[in-house]
C-alpha positions, 0 to 999 in steps of 0.5 A, spaced: 463 516 037 471 514 036 473 507 033 476 505 040 470 506 044 465 500 045 458 500 043 453 501 049 449 495 051 442 495 051 439 498 057 433 494 060 427 498 063 427 501 070 419 502 070 413 502 067 408 508 065 401 507 062 399 513 057 392 514 056 389 518 050 384 523 050 381 526 044 381 533 044 374 536 043 376 542 039 381 539 033 380 531 035 387 530 036 389 524 041 393 527 047 397 523 051 397 523 058 400 519 063 395 515 068 391 521 070 389 519 077 386 525 079 381 530 075 386 535 071 386 539 065 390 537 059 392 541 053 392 539 046 399 540 043 396 541 036 391 547 037 394 549 044 387 549 047 386 546 054 380 541 056 378 537 062 379 530 062 376 524 066 381 521 071 383 513 071 382 508 076 389 508 080 387 501 083 387 499 075 393 502 074 397 499 080 394 492 078 397 493 071 404 495 073 404 490 078 402 484 073 407 487 068 412 487 074 414 494 072 416 493 065 420 486 066 415 482 064 414 486 057 421 484 055 422 477 058 418 472 054 419 467 060 417 471 066 412 468 071 
């Protein structure tokens, strides 16, 4: 970065995702999965083995995203 460029202004979040952690049944490592709302197979990044995961309730995910206003409530302490 040259000395004549202005610093970049901090960027606010444009959305929100929920990450669920599933314990790998083979090695025990917690595998992060973004809101799996349908049955799927997760792949452990440590042992590289796949395993089926239980999906989460889509209505609950939508509710949490709605209550946090897509992430806005998480950065604004005066959000109502």
